[in-house]
C-alpha positions in Angstrom: 23.3 75.3 105.7 25.5 75.2 107.9 28.7 78.1 107.3 32.2 77.8 109.1 33.3 80.7 112.2 34.9 83.4 111.2 33.5 83.6 108.0 34.9 86.6 106.4 38.5 85.7 107.3 37.6 82.1 106.0 36.6 83.9 102.7 40.1 85.7 102.5 41.6 82.6 103.0 39.9 81.0 100.1 40.0 84.3 97.6 43.7 84.1 98.3 44.4 80.4 98.2 42.3 78.7 95.7 40.4 78.9 92.2 37.1 79.2 93.6 34.3 81.3 92.1 32.7 84.6 94.3 29.7 82.5 94.3 31.2 79.6 95.4 33.2 81.2 98.2 29.8 83.3 99.3 27.7 80.4 99.7 30.1 78.7 101.2 30.6 81.5 104.0 27.2 83.0 103.7 28.4 86.2 102.3 26.8 88.4 99.4 29.1 87.5 96.4 29.5 91.3 95.9 31.0 91.0 99.6 33.4 88.4 98.4 34.1 90.5 95.5 35.3 93.3 97.4 37.5 91.5 100.0 39.1 90.2 96.7 39.3 94.0 95.6 41.2 94.9 99.0 37.8 97.1 99.4 36.6 95.0 102.3 38.4 93.5 105.5 41.9 94.9 104.2 44.7 93.8 106.5 42.5 90.2 107.9 44.5 87.8 108.5 42.7 84.8 106.4 42.0 81.4 108.3 42.4 77.9 107.0 39.1 76.3 106.9 41.0 72.8 106.2 43.2 73.4 109.4 40.0 74.1 111.6 37.9 70.8 109.9 35.0 72.5 108.3 36.0 71.5 104.6 38.2 69.1 103.1 41.3 69.6 100.4 39.0 67.2 97.9 35.9 69.1 98.4 37.7 72.1 97.3 39.6 70.7 94.6 36.1 69.1 93.7 34.7 72.8 92.8 37.5 74.4 91.5 37.2 71.3 88.8 33.2 72.4 88.3 32.2 76.6 89.1 28.7 75.3 89.1 29.4 73.0 92.2 28.9 73.8 95.8 31.1 73.3 98.6 29.7 71.4 101.6 30.6 71.2 105.2 32.4 68.8 106.3 31.2 66.0 108.6 32.2 66.9 112.3 34.9 64.0 113.9 35.7 65.8 116.5 33.5 64.2 119.8 30.9 66.4 120.8 30.3 67.1 124.6 27.6 64.8 126.3 24.3 66.9 127.6 25.0 66.7 131.5 22.1 64.5 133.0 19.6 66.3 135.2 20.2 65.7 139.0 18.1 66.7 141.7 16.1 70.1 142.2 18.5 73.0 144.0 16.4 74.0 146.6 17.1 77.6 147.9 19.1 78.3 151.1 15.9 79.8 152.8 13.8 77.1 152.3 16.2 73.9 153.0 14.9 74.1 156.7 11.2 73.2 155.3 12.3 69.9 153.5 11.8 67.6 156.5 7.8 69.0 156.5 7.5 68.0 153.5 8.8 64.9 153.4 6.9 63.9 156.2 3.9 65.1 154.1 4.9 63.4 150.9 5.5 59.9 153.1 2.1 60.5 155.2 -0.2 60.7 152.1 2.0 58.9 149.5 3.8 56.2 151.0 4.0 54.6 147.3 6.2 57.4 146.3 10.0 56.2 145.9 12.7 58.1 147.4 14.2 58.7 144.0 11.1 60.6 143.0 10.7 62.5 146.1 14.1 63.2 146.3 14.1 64.7 142.7 10.8 66.4 143.5 12.0 68.6 146.1 15.7 68.7 145.9 16.6 66.5 148.9 18.4 63.3 149.7 17.6 59.5 150.4 19.4 59.7 153.6 17.0 62.7 155.1 14.5 61.1 153.5 15.9 57.6 155.3 15.9 59.2 158.6 12.3 61.1 158.4 10.6 57.8 157.3 12.1 56.2 160.7 12.1 59.3 162.9 15.5 59.2 163.3 16.3 62.7 161.9 18.1 65.2 164.3 15.2 67.6 164.2 12.2 64.7 164.7 10.0 66.3 167.3 9.6 69.6 165.4 8.8 67.9 162.2 5.1 68.9 161.0 3.8 67.3 158.0 3.4 70.3 155.0 2.6 70.2 151.6 5.7 70.8 149.5 3.4 72.7 147.0 2.7 75.4 149.8 5.7 75.5 150.7 7.5 75.8 146.9 9.8 73.6 146.7 7.8 71.7 143.9 4.9 72.7 141.3 1.8 71.1 141.6 2.0 69.8 138.3 5.3 67.8 138.8 3.7 66.4 142.3 0.4 65.3 140.4 3.1 63.8 137.3 5.4 61.4 140.3 2.1 60.4 141.6 0.6 59.0 139.2 3.4 57.5 137.8 3.9 55.9 141.6 0.3 55.2 141.6 0.3 53.0 137.8 3.7 51.0 139.2 1.7 50.4 142.8 -2.0 49.5 140.4 -3.4 51.5 143.1 -6.0 54.4 142.4 -5.2 58.2 142.8 -7.1 60.1 146.0 -8.2 63.4 144.2 -7.2 66.2 146.6 -4.4 64.6 148.3 -2.1 67.1 146.6 -3.9 70.0 147.3 -4.7 69.4 151.1 -4.9 73.0 152.4 -3.1 71.6 156.2 -0.8 69.1 154.7 -2.5 65.9 155.6 -5.6 64.3 154.5 -8.2 63.0 156.7 -11.1 60.9 156.4 -13.5 63.9 156.1 -11.2 65.3 153.2 -12.1 62.2 150.9 -15.5 61.1 152.1 -18.5 62.0 150.1 -20.2 65.7 151.0 -23.5 64.9 152.4 -26.4 66.5 150.3 -28.4 69.1 152.6 -32.0 67.8 152.9 -34.3 69.7 151.2 -36.5 72.2 152.8 -40.1 72.4 152.9 -41.5 75.1 150.9 -43.8 77.6 151.7 -47.2 76.7 151.3 -49.0 79.2 149.2 -52.1 81.3 150.1 -55.4 80.7 149.1 -57.1 83.0 147.0 -60.5 84.4 148.2 -63.8 83.1 146.5 -65.1 85.2 143.6 -68.3 87.1 144.5 -70.5 85.1 142.1 -69.4 82.1 144.4 -70.3 83.5 147.2 -73.9 84.0 145.9 -74.1 80.4 144.6 -73.2 78.9 148.3 -75.7 80.8 150.1 -79.5 79.1 151.1 -82.8 80.2 149.6 -85.5 80.9 152.4 -88.1 77.9 153.0 -91.4 78.4 151.4 -93.7 79.3 154.1 
């Protein structure tokens, strides 16, 4: 059960302005019943100014009157009618200033290896803008002669898991098959040799086993007997 803010100040007000039992006040404010009794006796929170939970919108006067009529009832918090702030949607990934100069290289790598990635996906991955992506695509970027495709994972601009998820989503939309190993190409550019299956090395001929020398009785059996003369 949720409890009001500043529970002791609310308990002081309820004790002074209502006929609720100590148990009801303690249950509503999240305090111990003996602590509420000490507040009523002036032993705790002496001099503390009470706060009206009705004015704060935490309980209605009808709910207080209902519980005053029934000492066994428990007071319930009022439903919040104040509009709650909406969660701010996540924008583009923040890129540290020291790594922003590497973004054109990462864009060139993504465009070269994953042309199916949309500009929105690339922008979200490495925290860049669509005009920058377009300038790198059509080679109109001011630093085009110095742009070298580099893996954004190796540059620290995004995580490998995020890249794989974005690629899988783009491949699913395009209906193509994912090229294994593309996200971890060491030099940032895939070549035909990277995707070709490895050739099996030819098996070497096993060395011939040495022949064992014949046994002594085999030597005697091969001796020719002298002819009768």
